[in-house]
Structures are given as structure tokens and as C-alpha cells.
N, C-alpha and C positions, 0 to 999 in steps of 0.2 A: 686926264683929258684924253679924248680920242684924237688920232692923227688925221684931221681933215685937211684936204687940199685948200690952199689959200683961195679966197673968193675971186681974186683977179685971174687965177688960172683955171678956175672951174669951168669957165665958159669956152675954153679952147677945145677945138674938135679932137685933137689928139688925146687930151686929158680925159675928155668924156668917153673916148673909145678905149683907153687903156685902164682907167681907174673906175671900178664899178661903183654904182650909187650905194649909199649907206641904207640898208633895208630896215624895215620895222622889226623884223625878227632879230636883227643884230642889235637894234636898240633895246629890245626886251632882254636879250641875253646880257648886254652890257650892264643894264640896270640890275639884273639878277646877280651879276658878278661884283656888284658894289660900286658901280659908276656913281660918282657924287655930282649932284646938280645943285646949282644955287637956286635961290627963290625964283628967279626969272626962268631958269631951266625947267623947274617943276611946273611952272605955269604954262610954259610952251608945250611941254609934253601933254599936260592935261587938256590944253586947248586943242592940240593935235588929235588926241583921243576923242574929244567931243565932236570934232569935225568929221571924224571917220568912224563914229560909233556904230553905224549900220554897215560898214564895209569890212570890219575886221572879222576874221574867222573866230569862232567861239573859243577854240583852244588858245589862240593868241590873246583874245580879250580876257580870258581867265588868268593868263600870266600877268598882264598889266594890272588887273584888279587886285592881285595879291601883292603888288608893290606899294611901298609907302609914298604915294604920289599926291594924295588928296588931303587938302587942308581941312582941319576941324575948326571950331569956332575960336579956339585958343591959338591957332596958327601952327599946330603940330601936324606933320605929314603922316598919314596913316593909310594902310591898305583898306580895301573895301570888304575884305573877308578875313576870318581868323579872330583870335581873341583880342587883338589890339586894333581891330577895325574901327573905322569911323562909321557912325550910325546915321541913317536917314532921319531928318528932323520930323517930329511928330508930336502927338499930344503929351508925351512924357517929358518933353524938353523943359517945361516950367517946373515939373516935379523933381527931376534930377538934372539941373542945368550943368552940372560938372561932368556929365557924360560926354564922350567925344563925338559931339554932333557935327555933321558935315557943314562947312561954311557955305558951300554952294553945291547943290546937287545938279551937276551938269548932265549933258545928254548921255555921256558914257556911263556915269554912275546910275542914271535912271534906267539905262538899257539893261543893266545887270539884274534888275528885279529884286533889289535888296529889300528884305522884310523890315517894315517899320516897327520898332519896339512897341509892344502893347502891354496890357495889364498882366498877361501871362509871363511875358519877359521880365516885367518888373518883379513879379512874385518869385520867379526863379532867381533873380539877382538877390532879392532879400534873403532867400534861403541859402545863398552862398554858392550857387552853381557857377562854374567857371566859364560857361558859354556867354555870360553877360558881365559887363563891368559891375564892380561892387557899388553898393549904395553908401555914400558917406553918412556918418552918424547924424550930421546936421540936416540930412534930407530924409531920414528914416520916418519921421512923423508925417511929413507930407506924402511920402510913398505909401505909408500904411493907410492914410486917408483915401488916397486914390484907389488902392487895392480894395478897401472896404466899399467904396462907391461902385465897384464892379464885381462884387462878391459872387454874383450869380454865374460869372464866367469861370470860377475856380472850382476844381474838383475837391472832394473831401480829403484825399491824400495830400493835396497841396495845402489845404488849410491846416492839416495836421503838421505838415513840415514847417509852416509859418509859426505854429504854436511852439515848436521845439527850438526855433531859432532865437538868438538873443536880440530880439527886436523891441521888446516891450518894456516901457519905462515904469519904474516904481516911483513913489512920491518924491524920492530924492533925485530922480533923473537918471538913474543907472539903468542901462539896458540889460534885460534878463530874459531867459526863456519863460514862457507863460507858466510852466510848472513850478517856478519859484515864486510866483506871485499869488496874492489872495485879495479879496475884495477889501477887507478891513471894515471897521465900524460896526460889526455885528454886535459886539458887546465888549465891555472893558475886560471881563474875565477871559474871553478868547484872545484879546490882544496881549494880555499878560502871558497866557499859555504859549502863544506863538513866539513871543519874545524868548521864553524859556527854551523852546525847541530850537530857535535860531535858524530855521530852514526856509522860512517864507518871508516875503516882503510885501508891503501894501502896494497894490497897483495904482498908477496914476489914473486920474479920471479919464484922460484921453485914451489910455490903454483899454479901459473897460468899454468906452464908447466904440472904439475901433473893433474890438472883439465882438460886441453885440451887433455892429453893422455887418460883420462877416457871417452873421447867422448863428453865432455860437455865444453861449452865455457862460460867464465865469462860474466855476464850481462853487457851490455854497461853502463858505468858510468852515462851517461845522463839519461837513463831510470831509473837507481837506484835513481838518484837525484830527478827525478820527482815523483817516487813512495814514496820516503821519505817525500817529501813536502806534498803530498796528505794525508799521514798518520798522520801528525802533527796537533795539535790543536792551538798551539801558535808558534810565529815566533820571531826570534831575528836577527838583522842585515839584514833587508829586502832588502836593496839596493844591498848587495852582492848576495843575493839569486836571485834577478831579473836579475842582470848581468849574473849570471850563466845560467839562462833560455835562454838567447840569444844564448847559445851554443846548445840549444835543439830544435831549430825551425823545424828541419826536422823529428821530431818524429811523426808528423801527428796527428791523432785523439787521440793518447795516451796523448798528451799534453793539449788538450782542457779543461779537468776538472780543470787545474791550474787557469783558469779564475775566478773560484769561491773562490779563496784564497785571503785574505786581504793583498796583496803585493804591490799594485800599487798606486803611489802617485798622489793625486789630487791637484788642484790649491791651496787648503788651507793647503797642507802639511799633509793630512790624508791618511793613507794607507787603500785602499779599494779593494774589488773584482771588476771585470769588468762586464759590461753589454752592450749588443747591444741596439740600439735604438728601435728595435722591441720587446725587452724584458726589456724595461727601468725600472730602479729601483732607488728609492731615496737613497738607501744605497750603490750603486755601482758607480764606476767611468765610464765615457763614453768618447769615442773618439769624438773630435770635428771636425777634418779634416779641410777643407777649410772654414767651417762655424762657426768658433769659435766666431766671433763677434756676430752672430745671436744667438748662443746657450748660451752665457754667462748669459743671463737673463732667461734661461729656467727653473731655479729652481732645476736642477739636478747636481750632482757633475761631473766635467769635469777633464780628465787627465791633469796633469801638461804638459804644452806645450812642454817643452824641452824633458821630458820623452816620450811623444807621438811621437815626431820625432825620438828620439833615438831608441825606442822600436818598431818601425813600423813593421819590419819583425816578431817579436814575437807576436805582436797584431794580425797580419794577420793569423799566425799559430794557435793562440788561438780562431780563429773564431769570432774576434771582429773587423770587418772592419770599415773604416771611413764611416760616415753617407752619404748616397746618398740623393739626393733631395727627392726621394720618401720616404725614412726613415723619413726625417724631416717633411714631410707633414702628415705622420701618427701620429706624436706627435705634430701637429700644435697647439693644445690647450695650450701647454707650450710656444709657440712663439708669442702669440698675443701682446707682448710688442713691437714687431717690425713688425707692419702690412705691411709696404711697402716692406720690404725684403721678408716677407712670401708671399705676393701677387705676387712678381716677380717669385718666385718658382712655385706658382700655375699656372701663365700664361704659363710658359715654359713646365710644366710637367703634367698639369691636364688631358690630353688625355690618359696618361698611368696609371692613378689612378683607383683603383677599387671603386665600388659603396659605400661600408662602409666608405672608406676614404673621398670620396667626400661629403658624408652626414655629416661626422664629421666636415669637413671644413665649410660646409654651416651653422653650428651652431655657428661659431665664429664671433665676431664683426670685420670683415675685410673689408666689402664693404662700400664704401662711398655712403650714401644716398643723395638725392637731397638737403636736408637741411644742408649738410656738415658733419653730424655725421656718425661715422662708426657703422654699424649694421650687424647682421647676415644675410647671403644671404637668409636663409629660412624665414626671417621676411620681405623680400622686394619683391615687384613685379617688373618685368622688366619695363624699361622706356617705356612710351607710351602704355603699355599693356591695360590701361583703358581709353585711349584717346577716345573721347574728354573731359572726365570728369576731373575736377580739383581735383587731389588726395590730395592736401593740404587741401582743403575745407572738404574733406571726412576723413581727418586724417589718410590717408593711406601712408605708406612709400614706395617710389619707389627709385630705384637705379639711380646713375648717368648714363647718356646715355652710352650704350655699356659695362658698367662695368660687369654686370652679364653674358652677352653673351661672352665676352672675357675670363672670368674665367671658364665658363662651370660648374658653381656650381648649385646645385638644389636650385631653388628659391621658394618663397611662392606660393601656389596653387592659381592661378588667379581666377579660378572658385569659390573656397572657399571664397576668398576675395570679389568677386563680389556678391556672394549670401549673405554672412553674413554682410558685411559692406556697401553694396549699395542697392541691391534689397530688402533686408529685411526691409529697411527704407522707402520703398514706401507704402503709406497708401491709401487705397481705399477711394474715395470721397474727397481727398485733392488735392490741386494744386501740380504740379510737383515741386520738390525742385530746388534751384538754385545751380547747381553743375558745374559751369564753362562753361555752354553752354548758348549762348546768348538768345536763344528762347526756350520756353518750348516745342514747337512743334518739335524742332530739338533734344532736349534731349531724349525724349522717343524713337524715332527710333534708336538713338545711343545706348540706353540701351538694346533695343530688339536685336540689332545686336551683342552687346557684349555677351549677354546671349546665343544667338544661337552659337556664335563662340566658347564659352567655355563649351558648352554642358549643360547649365542650363535649365531645363524644363520651357517653357514659360507660360503655361496655369495656373500655380498656382501663378503668379505674377501680380501685378498691373502695367502692362506695356503699357496698352492702354489708349488713351486720348479721353474722350467723347466730345460731341459738346458744353458742358458747360465748357470745359477746366479742367476737373477733372480726376483723375486717376481711372482706372477701371481694373478689371481682364477680360481677353478675354474669349470668343469672344464678340465683340460688333457688333451691326447691322449696315449695310450700306444701305442707302435709299436716294432717291432723295429729293430735298428740298421740293417739294409739299407734298411728302409722310410724311416727318418729321413734316411739318406744320399741316397736317391733324391729325396725331397721337397726337400731342401736344394739338390740339383743342379738341380732343375727350377724353383727359385725359389718354392716353395710357402710360404705364411705360417702354416702350422700351428704351434701352440705345443705343444711336447712336454714332458712331465714328466721331471724329472731322475730317472734310474733309481735312483741312490743314495737320494734323498729318498723315492721311491716304496717302495723296499724297507724303509726305516726307519720309515715311517708306517703304523700300523695303520688309519688313516682314509683312506689313499690311494685305495682303491676308491670312496670317497664323493666324492673330489675330482677323479677322472679318468674318462676313458672311452676305449675302444679306437677307434683311427682306422679307419673303415670302408674295406674294400678298394676299393670303387667310387670313394671320394674320391681314393685314390692313383692309380687308373687315369685319373681326370679330369686330375690333375696331369700324368701322363705323356702324355696325349693333347694337352694344350696346348703342351708343349715337349719333344717326343720327342728332338729333336736335342741337347738339353742333357744327356741322360743317356747316359753311356758304356755300352758293352757290358758291362763288368765290373759296374757298378752294377745294370744290368738283370738280368744273370744271377744275381747275389747275391740280388736281391729275389725273383726267381722261385723260387730254391731255398728261401728262407725262407717265402714266403707262398703257394707253389704250391697247397698243399692248401686253404687258405682261398679262394683265387681259384677253384679248380675247384668248390668247394661253393657259391659265390655266383653264381647264375645271372646276376644283373644285372651284376656286376663282370666275369664271364667274357664276356658278350655285348659289353660296352664294350671290353674288352681285344682282342677279336677284330678290331676295326676300327682299332686304334692302330698306325700305321706306325712302329714302334720296333725291329723285328727285322731284323738283317742278312741279306741274301739273296745268292744266287750271283751276281746281277747287280751287286753292290756297292751296292745301294740299300737303304734301310730300307723294309720292307713290313709290312703288317698280317698277322697269322696267317692270316686267311681268304683272303689273296691268294697264299699260298705252298702249294707241293706238299710236304707234309711226309712223304709215304710214301717210305721209303728205296728201295723196289723200283722206283719210277718213275725211268727213266734221265734224266740231265740233258739230253742232246742239245744242249748248248750254248745252251739258251734261258734260263738263269738263273732258273728258277722255284722252285728249292729254297732251303733255308737255306744261309747261308754256311758254309764248311768249318770256321771257327773256333768255331762254336756248340758248346758242350760237349754231349756225348752225353746227359747227364742232363736238360739243358734241352730238347734236341731231343725226347727221349723224352716229356717232360711236355707239350710242345706237340702232339706227335702224338696223345697220349691226350686232350688237352683240346679241340683244334680240328680242323676239317676245312675244306678249300677250299670256298668257296661256289659256287653255280651260275654266277654272272656271271664269276667268275675262271676256272671250267672252260671256258666258252665262249671267253674271251679266249685261253686257252692252246691250245685246239683250233684256233682260227683262226690262231694264231701257228705252230702245227705244220703246218697245211695250206699256209700261205704258204711255209714252208721247203721242203716237198716240191715245191711248184710250181716253186720256183726251181731245185731240183735237177733 
């Protein structure tokens, strides 16, 4: 209590002069320092404040407003500001009657401009903000109805905060965040699945109504279920979860990630994720479709046949279609255990396959070779590709007739086989090998034609046959029989083509060339004594026209001492008197008597004695006359 002067003394002049009056500032300070008032005292102070509401300085008024002087409807004294303040009465009073509403809003309280709680305040209180009193549980339903009726005044962030708060009743009356609730009633399968997951509760009807009134609709139970599944690491009661997924097939792309969850039963009873054949995985289950018999030996898990049939709509929605023939062919390496079935697919669909898939098929042992074994297409050559060679003798595998062509698979490069396995085995100077062709002369033209057909260069290979029956690299010389005989007699090293081979080979002209006449004359000039008269005469008869037409060869031959003379010596044509009208006179300057007339005639027509020879003969003649 404060030490006030007694009432009977307070009126005395000396007291009034010596004892100062108790000021309003002192009153505020005393109350701030804990001065205790009885109910009457509180009422007197409040009445005094109401009477002087317009006189008090604002700073002093703020001090009184912060003091617990003002009665709420329950009789408790509260300040007008701060977390424990009394609230001006307004439209929220019937919604949350337990809030500390002012019993009487006097002039002083009114002068402080206290904000009347509105729907924003109520929403903040529901979200647990400390600036407003909490909402009792028994008032939450009414509070939510009021908030829903004024939803247009709330921001999206406030609505989100309300959804996160434990304000929403499930059917059992428990308050929960909206994220723990679901609509319920979608299907019995979903109800069982949610019960298995144990994470969501069915929302009360009032909860759904309030949320709809707030402009928000509860998320579809199917979408919630899929989201809950994707958020889990472990699963229990997978069968019921999969059954519930059948209710979700129209969710579209949002459903597809479920394929990665280990929910789906394979033929061994193991729960696995799903995979398509284009993304095949040893840890995932695959659809078999109509090809189950073929795929059972593929070495990858297959879906249980009953489940695959039952879950077909779900599997389609998950983006896991039944395998197409093209899908199977892309994983053909897994199906080589059933080559006939796989080949049937290849025959039907090979034209629609891309190059990498065809190349992969060509590496598998699918195609039956001539020996009956199955081999990879890229290890085989097409049948008859190397005919008339005997590929068995050459140890080259070829496919059964029409097998490669019917499949359209890439086969072994015939040119490579021909080069590496056939032509590379031809050795210069050796006889042709026996490769299934009855005659050597027929084999070599066949090889040349094969090399030409497959673009193998001819001139680096021993594809030509010489007149000794030995293999040679082209080009070989072509010459008449008399020419060849003359060259051999003279010891020439020319390699001549075998006439029979040349006649049998359409490519012979590309592998040979004519022996020039001047080359033969050179041979004759080097060793004329080795050539008999008969060989010489036969050659001139055969090649005379060519020699006469070749100025260079004719000029060379004119100086070759290969022709028999009357003197018994071999002389060059330019050293001989070839005119038959010139008498011999015993000087030996004409052709020998055994030179055939046709040869002599050709020599007379082709050559004439040169000036030096004339002088020598004239000198010889004059010497003879002098002696006579």
C-alpha cells in the first residue's frame, strides 16, 4: 500500500503545501513496480483512465495500456498489448469464445486503436503463431468453418500453412496435418493398400468440405498412393499394393516410376522391378507375352504368367509392353538356345531391323552351314559365292543354299575370304592347287573372274598360268609358237602365257600383253648362232608382216647376222645382195641356196644392201678383175 495522508488531514493548508499530490506518473510507476490493487482499485484506475483518455500523453497512455488493468469476460485482468492482452470484441467472439475478450471496451481502450481480430488473425492462430491466443481443440471445427467462409482473404502461403497444421480431423476425430489424410472410399483395394502402408487416415467429411471451401481439393487417393509407394524403401504386403495399382492405371506418366519398385512377382516367386526388353536387366522381371516358350531360356527373370495376364492394363500403363518380334531380335544373343524359333522371327521381320540389330544377329550361331553345324552369319560366305571352287577343300564355311539370302543377315566379306584364304595361297612358280576344278587351266580363269567380281586387284596375284603350267604374276607375254621356240633356243627369259589358259580365260587380255617384235630381234641379235635356220625361217614366216610394219624392229633385224649366205657364213640382211638378177660370180654375197623362196622374197621386199656393203662388194669385184 502507498503511504497516503489521512483524509482528515489532506484538506489542511500546511499539508497541502508540504506534501505533494500523488501524480499519474507515480501511479504508473507504482503499478509497474508491482503495486497490488483490489477489484475496486482496478475499477477506479480504469474509470480514471476512461475519464482522462484524451488528456494523457501518448507515452504515459502506452505505459498504462501495458498494465494488467482491464477485465476480460472471465474476470481476469489483462493488458491491452502483448501476448496476454485482452482482445476487443468482434465477429470472432462466437467462434472462439474462450479467447480473452474485453468485458467492457471503455474510452481508454477504444482510444488505443486496438485491432479487432479478423479471419487473418484466426488463421494465424490456427497455424500456431504466438502473436494470437491458441485455438482450443473444441473450437477448431468452428474456426475452420469461419476461415473457409472467408477464404478469399487468405494468401496461398497461409492456406499451405493451414494444410501443414494438425487441424484436420480424420473419421475417428483425431486432428492431423492434411498430408496424413486421404479421401477414402475410392476402392476396397486402395483401402487395404493404405492400411498396409499405415501412413494415411481417412479424412472426416467436414474436413473435406472445409478444404474444398478454401478453394483446394484433396489430392486423389490414387495419386497419394503412388506417391507414398515411391517414397518408401521397403514394402510389406506387396500383393495388396499391386492390386491397388490396378486402380491407378489412368494416372499416365505419373505412374511410370512405379515400374522401378520391387513389387512384381516373377516365375520363381521373387518380387522384382520391371524392365522392358529394350532396357533388359538381370535384376528386373520382363513381360513374355506370346513368346513365353522362347523366352523361358533367355536367362532373364520373367513375370509370373498369371500376374502378367491379370496385370496387363497396369503393365501397359507402366510403359512395359509385351515384347514385339523386333524387341526379341534386339536381345537375340539371349535366345540362341532356340535357333529355329529365332530364325523364324528373323525371316519374318529382318527387313524392319536396323543395321546394329542385323549386325548383332549376324554374330550369333544361327545359320546352318553346309556341314550341318550352326555358325554365325558373319563367319559364312553365301552358297556358290566362290563357285567353282571346292570350299570344303579350302576349309571355308559356306551356308546352306539360300539360308543367308532369306535371312538378309550380313555375311562374311567374300572379297576378304577370297584374298586371305584362296588367293594368298597361290605361289609363284608352283603348279595350280587342286581346289575342286577338274583342270588347272580352268581353275585359274575362274580365280581371276572371282577376284575381278569382288574387286580384288589382279596384278599383285599369281593368277596367270605360263606355258610350263606354273603360276605367275601378270602380265605374261603372248607370242606365236615360232616366236616362243626362237626365244627358248636363244635362251631368252620371257614368261609366256599358257595358250590353253589364255583361251579359257575371259580376263586373259587383262593379264597378258603381246611380246614386241623388237624384243625378239634383240634376243636374236644377242645369240644368233643358237637359232637354227628352220627356227629362223618359221619365225619370219609367222611374224614377217609384223616385222615389216615395225620400223624399229625392221631396222634392228637388218643388222643381225643370223641369215645363211652363199659364203657359208651368217650375215645380216643389209650385208647381202638379195636381188636374184645379180650373178653370184663366186663371191658369196647372196643368200644361201637352201633359204626358202618365200623367206628370200620377204627379205628382198623388206631389206636392201646398205652403201657400205656395196662399196665392199665393188672392191671385192675389182680385186677379182685385177687378178684375172
